C-alpha positions as CSV (number, residue, x, y, z in Angstrom):
1,M,4.4,25.3,-11.0
2,S,2.0,23.9,-13.5
3,V,4.4,21.0,-14.1
4,F,4.7,20.4,-10.4
5,F,0.9,20.3,-9.9
6,S,0.6,17.9,-12.7
7,Y,3.0,15.5,-10.8
8,I,0.8,15.9,-7.7
9,A,-2.2,14.9,-9.8
10,L,-0.2,11.9,-11.1
11,G,0.5,10.9,-7.5
12,L,-3.2,11.1,-6.7
13,S,-4.1,9.0,-9.7
14,L,-1.5,6.4,-8.9
15,S,-2.9,5.9,-5.4
16,A,-6.6,5.9,-6.3
17,P,-7.1,2.3,-7.7
18,M,-8.4,0.0,-4.9
19,G,-5.6,-2.3,-3.7
20,P,-4.4,-4.0,-0.5
21,I,-3.3,-0.7,1.2
22,N,-6.6,1.0,0.5
23,A,-8.6,-2.0,1.6
24,L,-6.6,-2.2,4.9
25,Q,-6.9,1.6,5.5
26,L,-10.7,1.3,5.3
27,D,-10.7,-1.6,7.7
28,K,-8.4,0.0,10.2
29,G,-10.1,3.4,9.9
30,I,-13.6,2.0,10.5
31,R,-12.5,-0.2,13.4
32,F,-9.9,2.0,15.2
33,G,-10.1,5.5,13.8
34,F,-8.1,8.0,11.8
35,W,-4.6,7.5,13.2
36,H,-4.5,3.7,12.6
37,A,-5.7,4.2,9.0
38,W,-3.3,7.1,8.4
39,L,-0.3,5.2,9.7
40,V,-1.1,2.2,7.4
41,G,-0.9,4.8,4.6
42,V,2.3,6.3,6.0
43,G,3.8,2.8,6.0
44,G,2.8,2.3,2.4
45,M,4.3,5.7,1.5
46,A,7.6,4.7,3.2
47,A,7.7,1.6,1.0
48,D,6.9,3.8,-2.1
49,A,9.9,6.1,-1.1
50,V,12.1,3.0,-1.0
51,F,11.0,2.0,-4.4
52,M,11.6,5.5,-5.8
53,L,15.1,5.6,-4.4
54,L,16.0,2.2,-5.7
55,I,14.8,3.2,-9.2
56,Y,16.5,6.6,-9.0
57,F,19.8,4.9,-8.2
58,G,19.3,2.2,-10.7
59,L,19.1,-0.7,-8.3
60,A,15.7,-1.9,-9.3
61,Q,17.0,-3.7,-12.3
62,F,17.7,-6.7,-10.0
63,A,13.9,-7.1,-9.7
64,D,13.9,-8.7,-13.1
65,T,15.8,-11.8,-12.0
66,P,13.6,-14.9,-11.5
67,I,14.9,-15.7,-8.0
68,V,14.2,-12.2,-6.8
69,Q,10.7,-12.2,-8.3
70,L,10.0,-15.6,-6.7
71,F,11.0,-14.3,-3.3
72,L,8.8,-11.2,-3.7
73,W,5.8,-13.1,-4.8
74,L,6.1,-15.6,-1.9
75,F,6.8,-12.8,0.6
76,G,3.7,-10.9,-0.7
77,F,1.7,-14.1,-0.5
78,F,2.5,-14.7,3.2
79,V,2.1,-11.1,4.3
80,L,-1.3,-10.6,2.5
81,V,-2.8,-13.9,3.5
82,Y,-1.7,-13.5,7.1
83,T,-3.1,-10.0,7.3
84,G,-6.3,-11.0,5.6
85,I,-6.9,-14.0,7.9
86,E,-6.1,-11.7,10.9
87,S,-8.7,-9.2,9.7
88,V,-11.4,-11.9,9.3
89,V,-10.6,-13.6,12.6
90,K,-10.7,-10.3,14.5
91,A,-13.8,-9.0,12.7
92,G,-15.8,-9.2,15.9
93,A,-13.3,-6.9,17.7
94,P,-15.3,-3.7,17.4
95,A,-17.7,-5.1,19.9
96,K,-14.8,-5.2,22.4
97,Q,-13.0,-2.1,21.0
98,H,-11.8,-0.8,24.4
99,Q,-9.9,-4.1,24.9
100,H,-8.7,-4.5,21.3
101,R,-7.2,-1.0,21.1
102,G,-4.5,-1.9,23.5
103,R,-3.3,-4.7,21.3
104,E,-3.7,-2.9,18.0
105,T,-0.9,-0.3,18.4
106,K,-0.2,2.5,16.0
107,G,3.3,1.1,15.4
108,K,1.7,-2.1,14.2
109,A,-0.5,-0.3,11.8
110,F,2.6,1.4,10.3
111,R,4.6,-1.8,10.1
112,T,1.7,-3.6,8.5
113,G,1.3,-0.9,5.8
114,F,5.0,-0.9,5.1
115,L,5.4,-4.7,4.9
116,M,2.3,-5.0,2.7
117,A,3.6,-2.4,0.3
118,I,7.2,-3.4,0.3
119,S,6.3,-7.1,-0.3
120,N,3.9,-6.3,-3.2
121,P,5.6,-7.3,-6.5
122,L,2.9,-5.4,-8.4
123,S,4.1,-2.2,-6.7
124,I,7.7,-2.8,-7.7
125,L,6.7,-3.5,-11.3
126,F,4.3,-0.5,-11.2
127,W,7.0,1.9,-10.0
128,L,9.5,0.5,-12.5
129,G,7.1,1.2,-15.3
130,I,5.7,4.6,-14.1
131,Y,8.6,6.2,-12.2
132,G,11.2,4.7,-14.4
133,S,9.6,6.2,-17.5
134,I,9.2,9.5,-15.7
135,L,12.9,9.6,-14.9
136,A,13.8,8.7,-18.5
137,E,11.7,11.6,-19.7
138,T,12.7,14.3,-17.1
139,S,16.4,13.5,-17.0
140,S,16.8,14.6,-20.5
141,K,15.0,17.9,-19.9
142,Y,15.7,18.9,-16.3
143,Q,18.5,19.0,-13.8
144,G,18.8,16.7,-10.8
145,G,17.2,19.3,-8.4
146,Q,14.2,19.7,-10.6
147,I,13.8,15.9,-10.9
148,L,13.8,15.7,-7.1
149,I,11.2,18.4,-6.8
150,Y,8.9,16.7,-9.3
151,S,9.4,13.4,-7.5
152,M,8.3,15.1,-4.3
153,G,5.2,16.2,-6.2
154,I,4.3,12.6,-6.9
155,F,4.9,11.8,-3.3
156,L,2.7,14.7,-2.1
157,G,-0.1,13.4,-4.3
158,I,0.2,10.0,-2.7
159,T,0.2,11.7,0.8
160,L,-3.0,13.6,0.0
161,W,-4.8,10.5,-1.2
162,D,-3.8,8.5,1.9
163,F,-4.9,11.4,4.2
164,A,-8.3,11.4,2.3
165,M,-8.7,7.7,2.6
166,A,-8.0,7.7,6.4
167,S,-10.3,10.7,6.9
168,V,-13.2,9.0,5.0
169,A,-12.7,5.7,6.8
170,A,-12.6,7.3,10.2
171,G,-15.4,9.8,9.4
172,T,-17.9,7.1,8.2
173,R,-17.4,4.8,11.2
174,R,-20.0,6.7,13.2
175,W,-22.6,5.8,10.6
176,F,-22.1,2.0,10.9
177,N,-23.4,-0.3,13.6
178,Q,-21.2,-3.1,14.9
179,N,-22.6,-5.7,12.6
180,I,-21.9,-3.6,9.5
181,I,-18.3,-2.9,10.7
182,R,-17.8,-6.6,11.3
183,W,-18.8,-7.4,7.7
184,I,-16.6,-4.7,6.3
185,S,-13.7,-6.2,8.2
186,I,-14.5,-9.6,6.8
187,I,-14.8,-8.4,3.2
188,S,-11.6,-6.4,3.6
189,G,-9.9,-9.5,4.8
190,I,-11.2,-11.6,1.9
191,V,-9.9,-9.0,-0.5
192,L,-6.4,-9.2,1.1
193,I,-6.5,-13.0,1.0
194,G,-7.5,-12.8,-2.7
195,F,-4.5,-10.6,-3.5
196,G,-2.3,-13.0,-1.5
197,I,-3.6,-16.1,-3.4
198,Y,-2.9,-14.2,-6.7
199,F,0.7,-13.7,-5.6
200,G,0.9,-17.3,-4.6
201,V,-0.2,-18.4,-8.0
202,K,2.4,-16.2,-9.6
203,A,5.1,-17.7,-7.4
204,A,3.9,-21.2,-8.3
205,G,4.1,-20.3,-12.0
206,I,7.8,-19.3,-11.6
207,I,8.5,-22.6,-9.7
208,L,6.8,-24.8,-12.2
209,G,8.3,-22.9,-15.1
210,A,11.8,-23.2,-13.8
């Protein structure tokens, strides 16, 4: 059990650094409440599960090819910049929250989280390095069933972190007035755009280096 809990701790530590998903969760949670923030995290977790399965079955090696990396960087660029601009443009929405809730569905929150995570090349490289090395270590010591259990420990740690992020974002919204919430949305959008521009620069580097 101690090994299993160590993998839960690993999942928590992997999710803690501030990135696009955490920034978007804060934005959605403060503007729309717990479920929108939570479903952004669930979408991100679904993408993490896809990465883990690809690595587990050895399919992630194709991510090393330049054409695939170019596609991923460009896709991530468009998704993050679009989402960031949308966050900035709709920053005034909390003042009309009763109208905006109808347009901002929970399904959209999930899809946005999934697309943002699945299109993030850093996530792919991150999982290749972390989960790939974990598989290399555990496969020589444990059987397939134990590897699956320890993988679920990582996933549980990610789940706990996303739940905590959604709870914090939704719980603190009552302390902020509309003007503060507006600026949080703008800052969140700028962070997302910044990540997107970084991805665009990486894509340009591949194109110019080709």
